[in-house]
N, C-alpha and C positions, 0 to 999 in steps of 0.2 A: 293332401299337399297342395298348397295354392300357388299358382301361378309360377311353377318350376319353368327353366328355359327348355323347352321340348326342340325336337329336330323341326317341326313344323311350325314355330313361330321365332325363327332366329333369321328370317329372311332379310332381315334389314342391316345385317351385318356379313349376310353372302350374298354376292352377286353372281348368279347362275352358278357356274363351277370355279369362280375365281374369287378369291378375298382379298381385298385392298390391304396393301401393308399399313397405310395410315387410316385414321378414324377421327372423327371430331367428337368432342366431348358435348353431351347436351346441356341446353341452358340450365344454370343453377348457380345460386348466390354460395360458392365455395369458400369463400373466405372467412376464417375463424379467429382472425388475428383480435377482434374486440375483447375475446376473453383473456387477452395478454393486458388489458388496462389495468392500472392499479385500482379502479374505483370497484372492481369487482372484488368482493371478500371471498378467499376460497378457505374452507373449513374441511378438515380430513375425518372421514367416520372411523370408528374404532371398533373392533369386534365387541360383540355384546349387545349391541342396539341398531336398530335402522334409522333411529333420530339421533341428529348430531346438534347438541346445544352450543350456541356461541353467546357468552356472556356480555353485557354491555357495563361498563363499569364508569363510574362518574367522576373519577380523580380529576383535580384541577379545574373543577367547573365553578365551585363556590368562592365566595369572597369574605375576608374576615371583616368583624365588626366590632366598634369599640365597645368594651365592657363598662359596667357600671361597678365602680369600688365598692365592695362589702357584699355584692349579689354574686350568686352563682352563675357561671356561665351556662348557656343554653345550648343544648345539644342539638346539632345540625343532621337530619336525616341522610343517611347515604344514599346516593343516588344510583340505582343500578336498574338491570332489568336483563333480557335475554331473547333470542331469537332460536327458534327450533326449526332445524331443515330435516325433513323426512325423506331417506333415499327409498327410490325405488328402482326395481330392476328394469332396464330399457332393453329392448331386444330389436334386432333387425337380422332378417334370414333370407338368403339368396340360394337357390337351388338349380342344378342343370343336369340334363340327362346326358350320359356318356356320349352318345353320337352328336348331340348339340354341340358339345364340347370340341369334339372332333372337327365337325363342321365349321366352329369359330375360330379354330387355328390359334389357340392362345388367348383370344379375346374374354374368354370365359374362366381364364386360369385362377388358381387361387391366390396366386402373388398379386393380381390386380384387386380382388376384393380386400385382401390384407392391407395394401397400399392406400386406400380409402377408409379403411376402419377408424381411424384416428379422426379422419375428418368427419365421418358420420357421427362420431360420439360428440366431437365439437358442435357440430350443427344442431344436434339434440340438446346439448347445454344453452345454446343461444335461443333455441325455440322454448326451452323452460324459462329462460331469464326474460325473454320479451313478453310471456304471458304472466308474468308477476309484475313486471314495471309498469302495468296499466292499474296498479291498486294502490298507488301513492295518494294520501289525502289531498295534497295540495295539487292543483290542476293548472296549467298554462296553456292557453289557446282557447278558441271560440268554436264550439260545436258546428259543424257542417261549414267551417270556413277555412280557406287555404291558410297554411302556415306563414307566418311573417316573424321577421326580426324582433319586432316588439314584443311578439309572445314569447320570444328566447329570453328578452330582457326581463320579462314578468317571472319566467323560470328561474332567472338567475338572482331575482329580488328574493324569492323565496327562500332560496338557497342561503343567501347572505343573511339574511333576516334570522334564519335558524342557527347562526354561527356553523354552517357547514365548512369544512375545509379539505384542501387536498385537491387532486385533479378531478376535472370534471369529465364525464363521458355521457355523451348524447347518442342514443340507440334509437332510431327512429325508421320509419317505412321510406324507401326510395321517392313515393311520391311526395312524402313530406319535404325531403331533401329537394325535390324538384320545385316545390313551392317557394322554399327558401331562395333557390337560385333564381326564380321570376322576381320575386322581391327585391333581392339584391339588385338586379337589373334596373328595376324601377327606382330605386334609390340612388342609381349612378355608381358603378363600379370604382371608378377612379376617385371620386369624391369621398365615398365610404371606404377609407384607407384599410380598415380593419376586416373589409370583405374583400379585398383583393384576390383574386385567384378563385373565388367561389365558382364562376361559371366556366371556369376551366379544369375542375376537378373531373376525373376520370369515373368508369364505371366500377372501380375497385369498391370493396366495403368501406374503407377508410378514406374519409373526405378531406381530412385535414383538420387544423385547429383554426376556429374562427370564434371570436369573442369570448376567448378562453376556456373554450369547449372542444374537446376531442370527439369530432362527428363520424358516427359509424351507421350504416344503413344494414336492414335485414328485410327481406320479404317475410319474415316470420312475425314482424311486428302486428299485432292482432287487430281486427276490426271490430266495431259495434255502434250500432245505431249510425250508420253512416258515417264515422269518423275513424281514423286510425290513432292507436293509442300508444305512441311511442313513449320514451322516457328520458328525463337527464337527471343524472344522480353523482353523488361523490362516494367516496370510500364508505361503506357500511350502510348503503342505500338498498343493494342486492347483494344477498349471501348464496353461495352455491357449495355444495359439499359433495365429496364422492368418496368410494370405498374400495380398497383393493380385494379382489376375490383371493381365496384361498389357493395356493398352488399344489394339485393333487398329483403333479407329475406325470399327467396325461401328455403323451406325445402329439395328441391330435388338439391340444389347446395351447395357445400362445397367449402368455401374459402380457397386456400392453399397459401395465401399471394403472392407467384409468380405463380398465375395462379388459375384454377377452375376446379373442378370435378362435373359433373352433370349427374344424372340420367333423362333420357328421355324416356319414356313408349309410345310405338307404340301397344296399346291395339289392334287395328283392324289387326296387324299383330303377336299377340301373342309374342311380342319381346319387348326387353328391351334394349335400347342403353345407353353405358357409354361414356360420352363426357368429354375429357381433352382438355382445352385452356388456352393459356397464350399469354401475349402481350409483344414481346421480339424483340431485335435488336441488331445488332453489327456493327461496322464500324472501319476502322482503325485509329488511333488516331493522335499521332507524329510519322511522317514516320520514323525519323531516329531511333527511340526507338526500332525499329523492322527489321529483316532481313528474308527474303524469303529463305528457305532452299531447294534447287531444286536439286533432285538427281534421279537416274534411279528407275522406280517403278519395 
């Protein structure tokens, strides 16, 4: 059993014989609100396969052409395609020794772990999405150069020229957002009316809507070759899927719709484990519905 909470290693939450009634949360990006953005396309897995297929249909994209009297009409090929999202079992487990739980006085309680289970699952989804958003064919930004609002306009041009529609989501690294704030200051916040408020945004994940894009930051945005690889996309750019596990009626398992929370007792170790699991997957959808935002890390 790896890294269970044992009596010898819970000293940070036990001060001598006295346990403080209050506690601090460690620093972490716990905001999962980006998953609610309409640019994310959600598909639900069905029993029988771990691959969820999302069809692409080309209705309404073609135009009529003038015919030639006496000539047969020419058939137009139907435009279609698909995205396959592969579901994988994602698991997170915590364990605590019985004496450690006694010493922690409620801070290793199963209710605590259960409260954050949905957040853990949401953060996993964001991590999966961020790590496919770096794969769009179109790329805005200059390698090893700080992000600028000119780069944002390049990304919007890619989307506009591809006839992408709908709300636009920007999922970028906090450092990329900091670079955009610096660039906004250099442009003059007051003259650049569309950027007013950029430098006053707080430390939450959602930064606001600027230049028609809803901006979110996440430390899960990957790095490669000295660059951060965020993404800017509309609906269809990133697809995610999940599946609901079968309910076996086990009283030790709580179904969370998007995952499960399970109590797994190891009596021979005087230890209780709490397992969080979810079947999740992400994939690039329509390539031209998104742009990779590549700038210096």
